[in-house]
N, C-alpha and C positions, 0 to 999 in steps of 0.2 A: 653253474662255475663251480668246481671241486675247489675249497681255498682254504690252505694251511695253516692254522695260526699258530706260531714257533715263539717260545716265550724261553731263552738260553737263560741259564744266572751261572752263578760261577762254579756249582757243583748239581745243578742241575738242568731239566729240558721238559717243559709243560707244551704238551701240544692238543688243539683241538683241528678235527678237519668238517669244516660245513660244505653243505651242496644248495650254496645262495640261488634264488633269495632263500630260504626254507633259514628261519632262525633257531633253530635246533639243532646243535652236532649231532652227527653219523658217530662220530668214536671221541675219545680225548684218553690222553692218558698222561704219565708223568716219568721221569726217567729222573731217579735217586741218588745221591752217592757217588755221583761220577769222581772217580780217582781214587775211593776209599772201600774200603771190604764193603762186604756183602751188599752190593751196588743191585739195583733192581728198577726193574720199567714195569709200571701197572699200568693197563690196557683196559680199555673199557670202553663197549658197543652198544649202542643203543635201538631199540627196535619200538616203538610207538612207547609206551610206559612199559617196556620193558628193559631191562639194563642185564648185560653181560659181560662178566671182568674176569682178567687173570693177571696174574702175577709175576714174574718172572723172575730169580736174582740169576744174575749175571757178572759176567768181569766185567767193568767199565772201566776204562781205565784212562779214556778222555773223550772230549763233545764228538768227536768223530765219528767212534763207537756208539755214543748213544745215538746221533743221528740216525746210522745205521742201523741200529736196532729198531728204532721206530717204523723203516724203510721198513723192516721183515715187517712188524705185528700188521703195518697196513696192510700189507696184502700175503700174508699168510693163510692158507687155508683154513678155516673154522673158526678163526678168529677176525680175520683181517674183512676189510671194505671195498678195498679197488684190487685190481687184476695185476697192476703194474703202475710204476712211478708216475708214468707218460699221463696217466688220467689227472694226476695236479695239475690244475692251471693254475693256479695262482698261490706264491706261497710271502703271508704275512709276518713281517718279523718284527717283534715288540723293541723296541730301542732305547733304553733308559734316557740317554741324555743327546738333545739334538743342539745344544746350545742356540746361540741368534738364526744360525743357519737357517733350519727347518721350524717353520709356523706352520706347514702340511705334511701328510705323508709324502715321500718320493720312493720312485721308482728306483731301483738301486744298480749305479753302475757304477763304477770303477770309481770316480769322483766323490759321489754319495759314499761310496768305501772308505775312501781318503777322509774324507769329513771325519766319520765317526772317527775312525782313526785318532785325528787332532784332539778328540774328546776324551780320551782313555787317561789323565792326568782328570778330569773333572767327575768319572764315575769310575772309578778303580775295579769297583766290584760288579760292576755291571756289564759297560760299554765292551771291555776285551771276549767277556762271553756271548755278548751278541752278535761283535765281528765273527768269533768262530763259529757261530752258528748259521751265520749266513753264507760263509765261504763252503762248507759242510752242505748245506742245504743247494746251494746253486752247484755242485756236483752230482747231487743223489736227484735232484728234480729241473734238469738241465733243460727241459723244454717250459716249466712253468714262469710268470713273472713274478718278480721277486719286490716286496715292496718294504719300505720301511716305516713304521709307525712310533711317532717319539710319543716320551709320555709327559716332556717336557713344550708341547708342541701347542696345547690348550691356553696355553697359560702365558705365550707372547703375544695376545692381547692387553697386557697391562700397560698403562701409562708408565711412562717414565719415571717419573715419581714416587711408585709403587716399587719398582724393581732396582734400583742405583741401592749403593751404599755412600756412606757419606764419612769415604776416604778418597786420598788424592785421586784426581780425574785420571791419570796416568794408567794408575791399576784397571780403570774400566779399559780405557782405548787399546793398550797394550793386551792385557791378559784376561779380557772379556771379566772380570771380576762382578758381577751382579747377581741379584736374585733370578733363578728360573724356573723353581718349581716342579713339582713331578707328581705321579698318578693324575696324568692329565687325561689319560684315554678313560679311564675310572670318573674322572668326575665332568666330563664331557656326556658322557654316556647317561648318569644319572641327572645332569641338568635337561637333557632332552625327554628323558622320562618325564620328568616335573614338572617342565612346561607345556607336555603334553597334559598331564594331568590336571594341570590346574587352569589349563585353554586360556594360558595369557603370556602369550610370546614377550612382553617388556619384563614379565616378573623380576624383582629382585629377589636373589636364594642364596643361601649359604651353604655349601659342600661341605658334607665331614664324612672322610672317608677314614675309618679306624681298622685296622687291620696290625699284623705287627710292625708295619710303616703307617704311619699317620699325618695325616694333612687335612688342610681344609680350602676354602677358593670362595671368596666373594665375587658372587656370578650375576651383573645386569644386564638382563635381558639376552641372555647365553655367551657372552661373552665375560673371560676373568678380566676382574680388576685387580684382586691379589690375591696372595695366596701365605700360607704358612711357610714353606718347606724355601730354602735359601738357593744357595749355589748349591749346593749338593742336599741329599733327603737326612740331614744332621738336624737342622733349624726346626723351630714350630714348635709342635705338638711334643709332648711325652711321650715316649713307644713305646715297643715292649724293648728293647735296648740299646736304644739310642736318646739321648738325653733333652733333647728337642733346644729349648732356646736359652742359653746359661750366656753368661759376663763372659767374655774374650779373655778377660784375667783371669781367670780361674786355668788356664792353661798356660800360660807365664808363669802364675804361682805352682802348678803343679812342675814344671821344668826348672823352675828355681829352689825352688826348697826342697823337693825330693830326685832331682836331677835326671826327670824323664826325659825319654828322646822325643820326638814330633809324631813317630810311630807307636810309642806307647800310648801316647795320650791319645793319639787319634783311635786306637783299641777301647780305651776306656770309655770314650763318650761314645763310641760307634757300636761297641760291643756288649759294653758291661755297664751300662748304663739305664736311665728308663727305668720300666716296671722289675726289670732284672737285678739294678742297682740299687732299689729300694727294698726290692722283695727277695730276693734271691729265684725269683720266679716269670716269664717275659708271656707266658699262658695265662688271660681273664682268668679262665673255669679253675685254674689253681690256685690262684689269688683269692678269686671268693670263696674257697673253701677255708683258707686261713682267714679270713673274715667271718665266715661261719664260727669259728674255731677258739674266737674272741682274739687273736693276734691283728692289736694294735698301730705295728708298723704297715699290714698289708690295709688296715684302713686309710691308712694316712698315704699311702700311695696311691688307690683309690680316688680319695678326695683329691689329692695333687693333681691327679691324670683329669679329673671332672673339671677342676679350677681352669686349667690352662687352655681347655676349651672355651669354658664361658670366656675368659674374659676377650678369644678371637671373634666370639659371637658379636660380644659389645663393641667393638672396636671396627668390625665388615660392617655391622648395624649404621654405625656412624658413616663409614667410606661409600657403603651405597644408597646414605639419605631415605633410610625407607627396608622392610623387609616385611616379602609374601609367606618367604617358606626356610626354615630350617631342615635339611634332611643328613640323613645317616646314613649311610653305608657300611660295604665288606666286611668284614668277619665278624670283627668285635660291635661292628657301629649296627650290623644286621640280626644281631644275635644276644645282644647283650642286654636287658635291659635295665642292668643299676646303672650302668656307664650313664645311658642315656637320659636315664630320672635326674643321677646327679647331677649332670652338665648341663640339663634345665631346669633344674630345681631353682626358685627367686629368680626366677627372668619375667616372672608378673608384668615389671615396668616397662619393657619391652615387649610385652600383648602376647607371651608363648606360654602358656597353659598347657600340659601334659595329662594326659588323662592316664590315669594308671593302671585301669582295668585290660584295656587297648594295648598299652605298651609292654603289659606280660605275654600280650597273647605273641606264640608262635608261628609264623604262615612264612613263607617262597615269594609269595605275592608283595609288591606295593602297595602302603598301607599308611592310612594317618590316624595318627597316634595322642595328637591333642585333641582339646577338649570343644564344644561347638561354641566357647564362650572365645576361644582363644582368637587373636588378632590375627595371628600368623601361625600357620600351619606347620604342624610336625610331622614327617614325614617319615618312612623308612621306604629304602628303592634299593632294591639286588642291584648289583652290579655285575656286569659282566664283559669284563675286559676284551678277551678273547672276541666275542661276539663284534665288539665297538671296532676291532680292528680288521675282521673280514668287512665290515660295511664300511672303512673307510676304504679297503682295497678296491670294492666294488665303486665306490663315488669316484674316486682316483682316473682306473682304468675308463670308466665313462665317461667323464671327462674329458679324460687322453682322447679317447675315438672319435668326440665330437669336433676338440679341436684340429685332429688329424683329416676330418671329411671336406 
């Protein structure tokens, strides 16, 4: 089954093509700088251990043009992997916000698209791009089944005591203001990998997704019981450009003292804060170079970043009433040994003891980086959100087919 996974952002489109049940992609690509100068399409084709890549600089003014270019490179002689668009049987779409409506992936219908549109206000940087990607893909691949996989779905198992805010009830009942959580496809993927590795389906684990966006989840027997992000992806951990947890009065203070508009405050907290606000850089590699040069602000930023993670580990261990494993994943989580070391330092009270030598080893594989004496295993589990989306598409269609018989 040929499954094309689409991840449409505000100015980019990522894609991977799988021939399921094979879990290795046939090809992958990235359309960048949509609507900007020097737009490009990078297309990679995989054959065994070999990789062939081509980058095209094009004028890509909008998402429709970007999707058309994806269709071209998929079928282009020499770099293409299919003969015509009709060979695509399923298109899986990543959708960031599914609200309370979607706790599972959904076959896209007119009604599903209307629900996605209703959530534009909760995910203004993401859902509109996803919606555009869906509409264009439906035209380009008209014979394919189109399926939405929601980032928020994995967290819908949270109990009400975890996702509700202590504000007047009407704001929840009328406006659905609550914690939803994000990065759900990643948390779900590494959870399954961890439970299999531990050979313990009822394990209590904490998954830590560290990229430019960062989030954590407390997972009991495969079900999320709490997560760090809230109504939007702003809450929780310190991130590349987002502040994470902050006293809401800071917003009021900035508006009153500086005369900032709500839009200006939103930009500060989402795009100018986090590691960028503390150091001038969002990339942890750049910040590590500053630390190596003796930059105290950079060192403080790393300490703050790790301290926030440690606080969530402690609170989630309490919420879970026990802990079997702590799991690091995503770009920073998988590759930044310093961030992992600082986050796990002085957690021996919880039975978490990192092995420094194992932690410093680089590997693309799932690996254990705790000592043999550590009561809690510390793991690095590479995530694969595109594969998780493809897998959920297969499961949904298989279930639908069984229901139809």
